[in-house]
C-alpha positions as CSV (number, residue, x, y, z in Angstrom):
1,M,-20.8,-9.8,-32.9
2,I,-19.1,-9.8,-29.5
3,T,-21.3,-8.3,-26.8
4,R,-20.1,-5.9,-24.2
5,L,-20.5,-8.6,-21.5
6,A,-18.5,-11.1,-23.5
7,T,-15.8,-8.4,-24.1
8,S,-15.8,-7.8,-20.3
9,I,-15.3,-11.5,-19.6
10,I,-12.4,-11.7,-22.1
11,L,-10.7,-8.6,-20.8
12,V,-11.0,-9.4,-17.1
13,S,-9.9,-13.0,-17.7
14,L,-6.8,-11.9,-19.6
15,T,-6.0,-9.4,-16.9
16,M,-6.2,-12.1,-14.3
17,L,-3.8,-14.3,-16.3
18,A,-1.4,-11.4,-16.5
19,D,-1.6,-10.9,-12.8
20,T,-1.0,-14.5,-11.7
21,T,2.5,-13.6,-10.5
22,A,1.6,-10.1,-9.2
23,V,2.7,-9.2,-5.7
24,F,-0.1,-7.3,-3.9
25,A,0.7,-4.6,-1.3
26,I,-2.3,-5.8,0.9
27,S,-3.0,-9.3,2.0
28,D,-6.3,-11.0,1.6
29,E,-6.9,-10.9,5.3
30,E,-6.2,-7.2,5.5
31,A,-8.5,-6.5,2.6
32,I,-11.3,-8.6,4.1
33,A,-10.9,-6.8,7.5
34,K,-11.2,-3.4,5.8
35,L,-14.3,-4.5,3.7
36,R,-16.0,-5.6,6.9
37,S,-16.0,-2.0,8.2
38,P,-19.6,-0.7,8.6
39,E,-18.9,2.3,6.5
40,N,-18.0,0.1,3.5
41,S,-21.5,-0.6,2.3
42,T,-22.2,-2.4,-1.0
43,G,-23.4,0.9,-2.3
44,N,-20.0,2.6,-1.7
45,I,-18.2,-0.5,-3.0
46,A,-20.2,-0.7,-6.2
47,D,-19.4,3.0,-6.8
48,A,-15.7,2.4,-6.2
49,V,-15.4,-0.7,-8.4
50,E,-17.2,1.0,-11.3
51,T,-14.9,4.0,-11.0
52,V,-11.8,1.7,-11.0
53,T,-12.8,-0.8,-13.7
54,G,-15.5,1.0,-15.7
55,Y,-17.8,-1.9,-15.3
56,R,-20.9,-2.8,-13.2
57,S,-20.0,-4.9,-10.1
58,W,-23.4,-5.3,-8.5
59,M,-25.5,-8.4,-9.0
60,N,-29.1,-8.4,-10.1
61,P,-31.3,-6.6,-7.6
62,D,-33.2,-9.8,-6.8
63,M,-30.1,-11.2,-5.2
64,K,-31.0,-10.7,-1.5
65,P,-30.1,-12.3,1.8
66,I,-32.7,-14.5,3.5
67,F,-32.1,-12.5,6.7
68,D,-30.2,-9.2,7.2
69,T,-26.5,-9.9,7.4
70,K,-23.2,-8.9,5.9
71,I,-20.7,-11.3,4.3
72,V,-17.2,-10.7,3.1
73,G,-14.9,-13.3,1.6
74,K,-13.2,-14.7,-1.5
75,A,-15.2,-16.4,-4.2
76,A,-15.2,-20.2,-4.8
77,T,-17.4,-21.0,-7.8
78,A,-19.5,-23.9,-9.2
79,L,-21.6,-24.1,-12.3
80,M,-24.7,-26.3,-12.7
81,R,-26.9,-26.8,-15.8
82,R,-30.1,-28.6,-16.5
83,G,-29.7,-32.3,-17.3
84,L,-31.4,-34.2,-20.2
85,K,-33.7,-37.0,-19.1
86,N,-32.1,-39.4,-21.6
87,D,-28.5,-38.6,-20.4
88,N,-27.4,-41.6,-18.4
89,R,-23.8,-40.4,-17.9
90,T,-22.4,-40.0,-14.4
91,Y,-21.2,-36.5,-13.5
92,P,-18.9,-35.6,-10.6
93,P,-20.6,-33.6,-7.9
94,H,-18.4,-30.6,-8.4
95,H,-20.6,-28.4,-6.2
96,L,-20.5,-30.8,-3.3
97,E,-16.7,-31.3,-3.7
98,L,-16.4,-27.5,-3.5
99,L,-18.5,-27.4,-0.4
100,D,-16.2,-30.0,1.2
101,T,-12.9,-28.5,0.2
102,A,-13.3,-24.7,-0.1
103,E,-11.0,-22.7,2.3
104,P,-12.7,-21.5,5.5
105,G,-14.0,-18.0,5.0
106,S,-14.9,-18.6,1.4
107,V,-18.1,-17.4,-0.2
108,L,-19.6,-20.2,-2.3
109,I,-20.9,-18.9,-5.6
110,Y,-23.4,-21.4,-7.1
111,V,-24.7,-20.6,-10.6
112,M,-27.8,-22.5,-11.8
113,E,-28.1,-21.9,-15.5
114,D,-31.8,-21.7,-16.4
115,G,-32.6,-22.8,-12.9
116,L,-34.1,-19.9,-11.0
117,D,-36.9,-22.2,-9.9
118,I,-34.5,-24.9,-8.6
119,A,-33.0,-24.9,-5.1
120,A,-29.2,-25.2,-5.1
121,I,-28.9,-25.7,-1.3
122,G,-31.0,-26.7,1.7
123,N,-30.5,-27.5,5.4
124,L,-27.9,-30.2,5.0
125,M,-25.6,-28.2,2.7
126,A,-26.0,-25.0,4.8
127,T,-25.1,-27.1,7.9
128,T,-22.0,-28.4,6.2
129,A,-20.9,-24.9,5.2
130,K,-21.4,-23.6,8.7
131,V,-19.4,-26.4,10.4
132,R,-16.6,-26.0,7.9
133,G,-16.3,-22.3,8.7
134,L,-17.4,-20.9,5.3
135,E,-18.6,-17.3,5.0
136,G,-21.9,-17.9,3.1
137,F,-23.6,-18.8,-0.1
138,V,-24.5,-16.6,-3.1
139,I,-26.9,-18.5,-5.4
140,D,-27.9,-17.6,-8.9
141,G,-30.9,-19.8,-8.5
142,A,-33.0,-20.7,-5.5
143,A,-32.6,-22.0,-1.9
144,R,-34.9,-24.1,0.3
145,D,-35.3,-25.1,4.0
146,I,-35.3,-21.3,4.7
147,T,-36.7,-21.7,8.3
148,A,-33.9,-24.1,9.3
149,I,-31.2,-21.9,7.6
150,K,-32.5,-18.8,9.4
151,K,-32.5,-20.7,12.7
152,M,-28.8,-21.6,12.3
153,Q,-28.1,-18.1,11.1
154,F,-26.0,-19.1,8.2
155,P,-25.8,-16.4,5.5
156,V,-27.5,-17.2,2.2
157,F,-28.0,-14.7,-0.6
158,T,-30.3,-16.0,-3.3
159,R,-32.5,-14.8,-6.2
160,R,-35.4,-17.1,-5.4
161,I,-36.9,-19.5,-2.8
162,S,-38.2,-22.8,-4.0
163,P,-38.9,-26.3,-2.6
164,A,-37.7,-28.0,-5.8
165,T,-34.5,-30.0,-5.4
166,S,-31.6,-29.9,-7.9
167,V,-31.2,-33.7,-7.6
168,G,-32.2,-35.2,-10.9
169,R,-32.7,-31.8,-12.5
170,M,-29.3,-30.1,-12.5
171,I,-25.8,-31.3,-13.4
172,A,-22.6,-29.9,-11.8
173,I,-20.5,-28.9,-14.8
174,N,-17.4,-27.6,-13.2
175,K,-15.9,-25.8,-10.2
176,E,-13.4,-23.0,-9.6
177,I,-14.0,-21.5,-13.0
178,P,-15.2,-18.0,-14.1
179,V,-19.0,-17.7,-13.9
180,I,-21.7,-15.1,-14.6
181,C,-23.6,-14.8,-11.3
182,G,-26.5,-12.3,-11.1
183,G,-25.3,-10.7,-14.3
184,V,-21.7,-10.1,-13.1
185,L,-18.5,-11.9,-13.9
186,V,-17.0,-13.7,-10.9
187,N,-13.6,-15.2,-11.0
188,P,-12.4,-17.6,-8.2
189,G,-10.6,-15.5,-5.7
190,D,-12.5,-12.3,-6.3
191,F,-13.7,-10.5,-3.2
192,I,-17.5,-10.8,-2.5
193,V,-19.4,-8.4,-0.3
194,G,-23.0,-8.8,0.5
195,D,-25.4,-6.9,2.7
196,P,-29.1,-6.2,2.8
197,D,-28.7,-4.0,-0.3
198,G,-27.3,-6.8,-2.4
199,V,-24.0,-8.4,-3.5
200,V,-21.0,-6.8,-5.2
201,V,-17.9,-8.3,-6.7
202,I,-14.4,-6.8,-6.4
203,P,-11.8,-8.2,-8.8
204,R,-8.7,-9.2,-6.9
205,N,-6.4,-7.1,-9.0
206,S,-8.5,-4.0,-8.2
207,I,-8.8,-4.3,-4.5
208,E,-6.1,-1.8,-3.5
209,E,-7.5,1.0,-5.6
210,V,-11.0,0.2,-4.5
211,L,-10.0,0.4,-0.8
212,R,-8.3,3.7,-1.4
213,L,-11.5,5.1,-2.9
214,L,-13.6,3.8,-0.1
215,E,-11.5,5.6,2.4
216,I,-12.0,8.8,0.4
217,Y,-15.7,8.3,0.3
218,D,-15.9,7.8,4.0
219,Q,-13.9,10.9,4.7
220,K,-16.2,12.9,2.5
221,E,-19.4,11.5,3.9
222,T,-18.2,12.1,7.4
223,K,-17.6,15.7,6.7
224,M,-20.8,16.1,4.7
225,M,-23.1,15.0,7.5
226,P,-22.7,18.0,9.8
227,I,-23.2,20.3,6.8
228,I,-26.5,18.6,6.0
229,K,-27.7,18.7,9.6
230,R,-26.7,22.4,10.0
231,E,-27.8,23.7,6.7
232,K,-30.7,21.3,6.1
233,S,-29.4,21.0,2.5
234,I,-27.7,18.2,0.7
235,L,-26.9,20.5,-2.3
236,K,-24.6,22.6,-0.1
237,A,-22.8,19.5,1.1
238,I,-22.4,18.2,-2.5
239,E,-21.2,21.5,-3.6
240,K,-18.3,21.3,-1.2
241,Y,-17.4,17.5,-1.4
242,N,-19.0,16.3,-4.7
243,R,-20.3,13.1,-3.1
244,Y,-23.9,11.7,-2.9
C-alpha cells in the first residue's frame, strides 16, 4: 500500500519534472529578499505553503537552531546512511563535495538516515561553509563543536547535539537528490526558511502563490493588532479579518 508520504513524494517529484522549463515571474533573489522580511515568520510561511499545496511543510519540532537566527536560501541536499563494518568499498564523499561546490547562499540539507546520534558536521565543516558564503546547515541528525560554531556565528539547525563523528559510521550515498528531512520532502532548489520556531520548506513551483498569501497575512495582522489593543479581544479581530 502506498502511504500518503510516498504519494506526496511521487506527486511533488512529478510536478517538478513538469516544471523544469517553467518561466517564473519572480527571480530566486527577489523571492529570498521577500522571505527575509521580519513579518514572514516560519509560522506564516507554514500556513501559506499548506494552503497552497495541501501538505505539511514544517520539519519535526526538534529541528532547532543552535542559536537564535534566521536563514533563507535554496536547498542543496546530501544523503548519508550507516555503513556495514564488513563493507570495504570506497564511497565518494558526496557531502563534502557538496560543501565545496554548492552555490553561495545555499542551505545545505544533510540527512543522516538512522543517525540522530551521529554528528554530520563540526567546526571544520562549519568554517568551510562560512568562508564559502553558504547560508547555513539543516541537519536531520546531530552536530558537534557547538561552542566553536556559536562563536563563529554560523547558522546550524539540527535535531540533536552529539560528540560522535560520522567518519567510519556513515556513508555518503548521493547528493542533489530529493530527501526526507525532518519528515518533509526537500528537493534541490526548494526554498528553505529557518528561524527560532523551526524550519519550513517552500517548493520552488509554489513560491509565487506563497508570497502572495504572506502579503495578505501581513496586511490582515497589521490591521488586527489595533483592534486587539483597543477592544482587548482577539475574537473581535478574528471576526473581522479571519486570521489567527
